[in-house]
C-alpha positions in Angstrom: -0.1 0.0 -0.3 1.3 3.3 -1.1 2.7 5.4 2.1 0.7 8.8 2.1 2.6 12.4 3.8 1.7 13.9 6.8 -0.5 16.8 7.1 1.3 18.9 9.6 -1.4 22.2 11.2 1.0 24.8 11.6 0.4 27.5 14.3 1.0 31.0 13.1 1.2 34.4 15.6 -1.8 36.2 16.4 0.2 39.3 14.9 3.3 40.8 15.0 2.5 45.3 15.9 6.3 45.2 16.6 7.6 43.9 13.2 10.4 41.9 14.6 11.2 38.2 14.8 11.3 38.3 18.1 7.8 37.1 18.7 8.0 33.6 17.2 10.5 32.7 19.9 7.9 33.5 22.5 4.9 32.3 21.0 5.6 29.7 18.5 7.9 26.7 20.0 11.4 25.9 18.1 10.3 22.4 17.2 7.3 23.7 15.3 9.6 26.4 13.6 11.9 23.9 12.6 9.1 21.4 11.3 8.2 24.4 9.3 11.4 25.0 7.4 11.3 21.3 6.1 8.2 21.6 4.2 8.4 22.1 0.7 4.3 22.3 -0.2 2.0 24.9 2.1 -1.7 25.3 2.0 -2.5 29.0 3.1 -5.1 31.2 3.6 -2.8 33.8 1.8 0.0 33.1 -0.2 1.9 36.6 0.6 1.5 36.5 4.1 2.5 32.7 4.2 5.9 33.8 2.6 6.2 36.5 5.0 5.9 34.1 8.0 8.3 31.4 6.6 11.0 34.7 6.2 10.2 35.4 9.9 11.2 31.7 10.7 14.1 31.6 8.1 15.7 34.6 10.5 16.0 31.6 13.4 16.0 28.5 11.7 17.2 28.3 7.9 14.7 26.8 5.1 15.8 23.5 3.9 14.6 24.9 0.5 14.7 27.9 -1.5 11.4 30.1 -0.5 11.1 30.3 -4.1 10.8 26.3 -4.3 8.2 26.1 -1.8 4.9 25.7 -3.3 2.0 27.7 -1.5 -1.7 26.5 -2.8 -4.7 28.9 -1.5 -7.5 27.7 0.9 -10.1 30.3 1.8 -13.6 31.1 2.1 -13.8 31.7 -1.5 -12.2 28.2 -2.2 -14.9 25.7 -3.9 -15.5 22.2 -2.0 -14.3 20.7 -5.4 -11.2 21.9 -5.3 -10.0 20.2 -2.1 -9.3 16.9 -3.4 -6.6 18.5 -5.6 -5.1 20.3 -2.3 -4.4 16.7 -1.0 -3.2 15.0 -4.1 0.7 15.6 -3.3 0.2 14.0 0.1 -1.7 11.0 -1.6 1.7 10.9 -3.4 3.7 10.6 -0.2 4.9 14.2 0.2 4.3 16.0 3.5 2.2 19.1 3.5 1.8 22.1 6.2 -1.7 23.7 6.8 -1.5 27.3 7.8 -4.1 30.0 9.3 -3.7 33.7 9.0 -3.9 33.7 12.5 -3.5 31.4 15.5 -4.2 27.5 14.7 -5.3 26.2 11.7 -8.9 24.6 11.6 -10.0 26.3 14.3 -12.8 29.3 13.4 -10.5 28.8 10.3 -11.6 27.2 6.5 -8.9 24.7 7.1 -11.4 22.4 8.8 -12.9 21.4 5.9 -9.5 20.1 4.3 -8.6 18.2 7.7 -11.8 16.3 7.6 -11.2 15.1 4.0 -7.7 14.1 4.8 -9.1 11.9 7.5 -11.6 10.7 4.7 -8.5 9.6 2.5 -6.4 8.0 4.7 -3.8 11.1 5.4 -2.2 11.4 8.7 -3.0 14.7 10.5 -0.6 16.1 13.1 -1.7 19.2 14.9 1.4 21.4 16.0 1.5 23.3 19.6 0.7 27.0 19.1 -1.2 30.2 20.2 -5.3 30.0 20.1 -7.0 33.3 20.6 -10.1 31.5 22.1 -8.5 29.1 24.6 -6.3 32.0 25.6 -9.6 34.0 26.1 -10.9 31.6 28.3 -7.8 31.1 30.2 -7.5 34.6 31.1 -11.2 35.7 31.6 -11.9 34.1 35.0 -15.1 32.6 33.3 -16.1 29.1 33.4 -13.3 27.1 31.5 -14.8 23.8 32.4 -18.0 24.5 30.0 -17.5 26.8 26.9 -19.1 27.3 23.3 -17.7 29.3 20.7 -20.7 30.6 18.2 -18.0 32.5 15.5 -19.7 35.6 14.3 -23.7 36.6 15.3 -25.8 38.1 12.9 -25.1 41.4 11.5 -29.1 42.5 11.4 -29.7 44.2 14.8 -32.9 42.4 15.4 -31.6 38.8 15.0 -28.3 39.6 16.7 -30.3 40.6 19.9 -32.2 37.7 19.9 -29.3 35.5 19.1 -27.8 37.2 22.2 -30.6 36.6 24.5 -31.1 32.7 23.6 -27.3 32.3 24.2 -27.3 34.2 27.9 -30.3 32.2 28.6 -28.4 29.0 27.7 -25.1 30.5 29.5 -27.5 30.9 32.6 -29.0 27.4 32.5 -25.7 25.7 31.5 -23.4 27.4 33.4 -21.5 27.7 30.3 -19.2 30.5 29.0 -19.9 31.9 25.6 -17.5 33.3 23.2 -17.7 35.3 20.0 -15.7 37.4 17.6 -16.5 40.2 15.3 -15.0 41.9 12.2 -12.7 44.1 14.3 -14.1 47.4 12.6 -17.5 46.5 14.2 -16.2 45.8 17.7 -17.9 48.7 19.4 -21.0 48.1 17.9 -20.9 44.7 18.8 -20.1 45.7 22.4 -22.6 48.0 22.8 -25.3 45.1 21.6 -23.7 42.9 24.0 -24.2 45.5 27.1 -27.9 46.2 25.9 -29.3 43.3 25.7 -27.6 41.2 28.6 -28.3 41.2 32.2 -26.4 43.8 34.2 -24.9 41.0 36.4 -23.7 38.9 33.4 -19.8 38.9 33.2 -18.3 39.8 29.9 -14.7 40.0 28.9 -13.1 41.8 26.2 -9.9 40.1 24.9 -7.7 41.8 22.9 -4.7 41.6 20.4 -3.7 38.7 22.6 0.1 38.1 23.0 1.2 41.1 21.5 2.8 44.1 23.0 -0.8 46.1 22.9 -2.5 42.9 24.6 -5.8 43.9 26.8 -7.8 41.3 28.3 -10.7 42.8 30.9 -13.4 40.8 32.5 -16.4 43.0 34.4 -20.2 42.8 34.9 -22.2 44.1 32.1 -23.2 46.9 34.7 -19.5 47.6 35.5 -18.8 47.8 31.8 -21.4 50.3 31.5 -19.7 52.7 34.3 -16.6 51.7 32.8 -17.6 53.4 29.4 -19.3 56.4 30.6 -16.4 57.4 32.5 -13.2 56.1 30.4 -14.6 55.5 27.0 -14.7 52.6 24.8 -11.7 50.1 25.4 -8.9 50.4 22.7 -10.1 47.7 20.1 -11.0 49.2 17.0 -9.8 47.4 14.0 -8.1 45.0 16.3 -8.8 41.1 16.6 -10.7 40.9 19.9 -12.6 37.8 21.5 -15.9 38.2 23.2 -17.2 36.4 26.5 -19.6 36.0 28.5 -21.1 34.1 31.8 -24.5 34.9 33.2 -25.4 33.9 36.6 
């Protein structure tokens, strides 16, 4: 039986606002960086940013082939489902590959999940490698329930539908003692927080986790009532156009 390659799930940083390679040293383990240097085929959301990541890795761990020789295929929200088989063809022919997200770990809140599922169906070995997840870091730092939590991605942009969904999930949180997690398009952070504070009970605890692992990191948990008071006195959090995870836990 023909030996297939391995699909390595390569973690990326959550951003780099000081434009240096030092962030890799603190965020991505050396063993993961070294594994990355040996791959000649990558599947990435964006080829340009994947090459930029490889250049950062190469500052500490020389690539085992030239950057120009590394093939990068794109997999993003615009990739049709019938294109996934072609992405896995090199692995079926015995070549290893790396799947890398724009930020954080692949296949979590990321279009790579469908490729990983197909890899399992095709008998391809999948190896997830250690790296930062903004969702888990947010749960860790929030002080909310880390024993039971659910990630819901983006809520509806329609105000009425969003309000309904927030109320439904707050009731679920209260009944199940479950932390609820969300993300939003960064330029809509203020509007999303306003909706949470408007539709959640004053006693519900809410956490705002912004720019995790970066120099500009901010992570704060307050009740809804406390958030309203804080914003009236100090203004909105500094999260405009910054990647942010929102969490709440109802009591």
